[in-house]
DSSP file (Angstrom, degrees, kcal/mol; ACC not computed):
  #  RESIDUE AA STRUCTURE BP1 BP2  ACC     N-H-->O    O-->H-N    N-H-->O    O-->H-N    TCO  KAPPA ALPHA  PHI   PSI    X-CA   Y-CA   Z-CA
    1    1 A M     >        0   0    0      0, 0.0     4,-2.7     0, 0.0     5,-0.2   0.000 360.0 360.0 360.0 -51.6   27.6  155.7  -30.2
    2    2 A M  H  >  +     0   0    0      1,-0.2     4,-2.7     2,-0.2     5,-0.2   0.865 360.0  53.6 -63.1 -35.0   24.4  157.4  -29.0
    3    3 A A  H  > S+     0   0    0      2,-0.2     4,-2.4     1,-0.2    -1,-0.2   0.933 111.0  44.7 -66.5 -42.6   24.1  154.8  -26.1
    4    4 A R  H  > S+     0   0    0      2,-0.2     4,-2.4     1,-0.2    -2,-0.2   0.921 114.6  50.1 -64.1 -45.0   27.6  155.6  -24.9
    5    5 A L  H  X S+     0   0    0     -4,-2.7     4,-2.3     1,-0.2     5,-0.2   0.907 112.3  46.7 -59.1 -45.2   27.0  159.3  -25.2
    6    6 A T  H  X>S+     0   0    0     -4,-2.7     4,-2.7     1,-0.2     5,-0.7   0.926 113.4  48.2 -68.0 -44.8   23.8  159.2  -23.4
    7    7 A G  H  <5S+     0   0    0     -4,-2.4    -1,-0.2    -5,-0.2    -2,-0.2   0.889 113.5  48.2 -61.0 -39.6   25.3  157.1  -20.6
    8    8 A K  H  <5S+     0   0    0     -4,-2.4    -2,-0.2     1,-0.2    -1,-0.2   0.893 120.5  35.2 -72.8 -39.4   28.2  159.4  -20.3
    9    9 A L  H  <5S-     0   0    0     -4,-2.3    -2,-0.2    -5,-0.2    -1,-0.2   0.751  94.5-144.1 -85.7 -24.8   26.2  162.6  -20.2
   10   10 A K  T  <5 -     0   0    0     -4,-2.7    -3,-0.2    -5,-0.2     2,-0.1   0.944  29.6-174.7  56.9  53.2   23.3  161.0  -18.2
   11   11 A I      < -     0   0    0     -5,-0.7    -1,-0.1    -6,-0.1     5,-0.1  -0.439  27.8-101.5 -78.1 151.9   20.7  163.0  -20.0
   12   12 A A    >>  -     0   0    0     -2,-0.1     3,-1.3     1,-0.1     4,-0.9  -0.384  29.8-115.2 -69.4 149.1   17.0  162.9  -19.1
   13   13 A P  H >> S+     0   0    0      0, 0.0     4,-0.7     0, 0.0     3,-0.5   0.842 116.9  57.4 -57.9 -33.9   14.7  160.8  -21.3
   14   14 A G  H 34 S+     0   0    0      1,-0.2     4,-0.4     2,-0.2     3,-0.1   0.770 108.0  46.1 -67.4 -24.6   12.9  164.0  -22.4
   15   15 A E  H <> S+     0   0    0     -3,-1.3     4,-2.4     1,-0.2    -1,-0.2   0.599  91.8  82.0 -91.2 -13.8   16.1  165.5  -23.7
   16   16 A Y  H <X S+     0   0    0     -4,-0.9     4,-2.8    -3,-0.5     5,-0.2   0.897  89.5  51.5 -62.8 -41.1   17.3  162.4  -25.5
   17   17 A A  H  X S+     0   0    0     -4,-0.7     4,-2.4     2,-0.2    -1,-0.2   0.897 110.7  48.9 -64.4 -37.0   15.1  163.1  -28.6
   18   18 A L  H  > S+     0   0    0     -4,-0.4     4,-2.4     2,-0.2    -2,-0.2   0.933 112.5  48.2 -68.0 -45.1   16.5  166.7  -28.8
   19   19 A V  H  X S+     0   0    0     -4,-2.4     4,-2.4     1,-0.2    -2,-0.2   0.907 112.1  49.4 -60.9 -42.3   20.1  165.4  -28.5
   20   20 A Q  H  X S+     0   0    0     -4,-2.8     4,-2.7     2,-0.2    -2,-0.2   0.906 109.8  50.4 -65.5 -40.7   19.4  162.7  -31.2
   21   21 A M  H  X S+     0   0    0     -4,-2.4     4,-2.1     2,-0.2    -2,-0.2   0.910 113.5  46.2 -64.9 -39.6   17.9  165.3  -33.6
   22   22 A M  H  X S+     0   0    0     -4,-2.4     4,-2.5     2,-0.2    -1,-0.2   0.901 112.1  52.0 -67.3 -39.6   21.0  167.6  -33.1
   23   23 A W  H  X S+     0   0    0     -4,-2.4     4,-2.8     1,-0.2    -2,-0.2   0.921 111.3  45.9 -60.5 -48.9   23.3  164.5  -33.5
   24   24 A L  H  X S+     0   0    0     -4,-2.7     4,-2.7     2,-0.2     5,-0.2   0.883 111.5  52.2 -62.7 -40.2   21.6  163.6  -36.8
   25   25 A A  H  X S+     0   0    0     -4,-2.1     4,-2.8     2,-0.2    -2,-0.2   0.942 112.6  44.7 -59.1 -48.7   21.7  167.2  -38.0
   26   26 A K  H  X S+     0   0    0     -4,-2.5     4,-2.4     2,-0.2    -2,-0.2   0.934 112.4  53.2 -60.1 -47.4   25.4  167.4  -37.3
   27   27 A C  H  <>S+     0   0    0     -4,-2.8     5,-2.3     1,-0.2     6,-0.4   0.908 111.6  44.3 -55.3 -47.0   25.8  164.0  -38.9
   28   28 A R  H ><5S+     0   0    0     -4,-2.7     3,-0.9     3,-0.2    -1,-0.2   0.888 111.5  54.5 -67.4 -41.2   24.1  165.0  -42.1
   29   29 A A  H 3<5S+     0   0    0     -4,-2.8    -1,-0.2     1,-0.3    -2,-0.2   0.893 116.4  36.5 -62.2 -37.3   25.9  168.3  -42.2
   30   30 A E  T 3<5S-     0   0    0     -4,-2.4    -1,-0.3    -5,-0.2    -2,-0.2   0.398 105.9-127.3 -95.4   5.4   29.3  166.6  -42.0
   31   31 A M  T < 5S+     0   0    0     -3,-0.9    -3,-0.2    -4,-0.4    -4,-0.1   0.892  70.4 127.3  50.5  47.8   28.2  163.7  -44.2
   32   32 A E      <       0   0    0     -5,-2.3    -4,-0.2    -6,-0.1    -1,-0.1   0.090 360.0 360.0-119.0  20.8   29.4  161.1  -41.7
   33   33 A C              0   0    0     -6,-0.4    -1,-0.1    -5,-0.1    -5,-0.1   0.498 360.0 360.0 -67.4 360.0   26.1  159.1  -41.3
């Protein structure tokens, strides 16, 4: 999922960690891990 999302948005390597942290926070908040 993250690989497709990253490829679709074409985010910079430096921003990947931030996006991943946000995604994990959202995942935990919605209990969808």
